[in-house]
N, C-alpha and C positions, 0 to 999 in steps of 0.2 A: 876466378876468370868470369869476365862478363861478356855478355853476346847481345848484340844489337843488331836488328836486321832494317833494312829500308825499302820497305814494300809495303807494309800495312796487309799484308795478306791473312785472311780470317784464320787460316789454318795455323796460325802462331798461337793462337789461345787452346789449341789442342795437343802441343806438343810438350813434352817434359824435358826441362822445366818449359813453362809458357813461355812464348818468346817476346821479347820487348822489342817493339819496333816503331819506326818513323814512317806515319802515314802520310801519302801526298796524294794530290787530287788527280788521279789516274785518268779520270773523264777529261778533264780540262787539258793536262799534259797530251793525251789522244788527241783531242780535236784541234788544238794548235799544230800537232806534227801534220795533221791530214791536210791543214789548211796551207802549211808550206809546202807539202809534198804535191798538192793539187796546183798550187802558183807554179812549181818547177815544170810540172808538165805543160802546163800552157805556157811555157817561156818566161814567165816573168822571174825576175832576179829579187828574192824577198831581201829586204832591209834586215841587216845584223842587228839583232835587238836582243838586249837580256831581259828577261823576265822573272821576277821573282813570286812565286806561288806560294801558298800559305801551307805548312806542313802540322803534323802534331804528332807529339812525343806519347805513343801509348806504352806506360810503363809496366812489366809483368815482371815474373820472375828471374828469366834469364839473366837480370843485372843484379840479382842479390836483393830485388825488393822483397819485403815482406808483405803479407796479405792486405792491410789497410793502405798501402801505398802504392797498390796496382790498381791503378786508375787512370784515365786519358788527361794529361796536362792540358788545360785549355789553349787553344791558339794564341789568346792574348796574354799569357802567362810569360811566353818565351821567345827571343827573336829567331830569325832565320827564315829559311824558305828553301823551297825547291826551284832550281832554275830550269826554264823550259826553252 
C-alpha cells in the first residue's frame, strides 16, 4: 500500500514511514481566498475564475521509495497544479 498526502505539512517527515506529500502554495491560496471573501463582504460579486497554482511532489517512504529517491521532484519536471 502507498500513501500520499496533499498538504505539504512538515510533520510528514517525522512520521514512520515518512509521508509522501504534494506541497502547494498555502500562502498564495490563503491570499486569494481572503481577497475573494473581502470582495464578497464589500458586496462585489467575484468573477468565476479557475487558477492553477504550482505544486511539488515530495517523495518520501510512504509511497515505497528507497532512500536515494526521497527528494523533492522539481516543479519543472511534472505537470499539474493546485486550483485556487
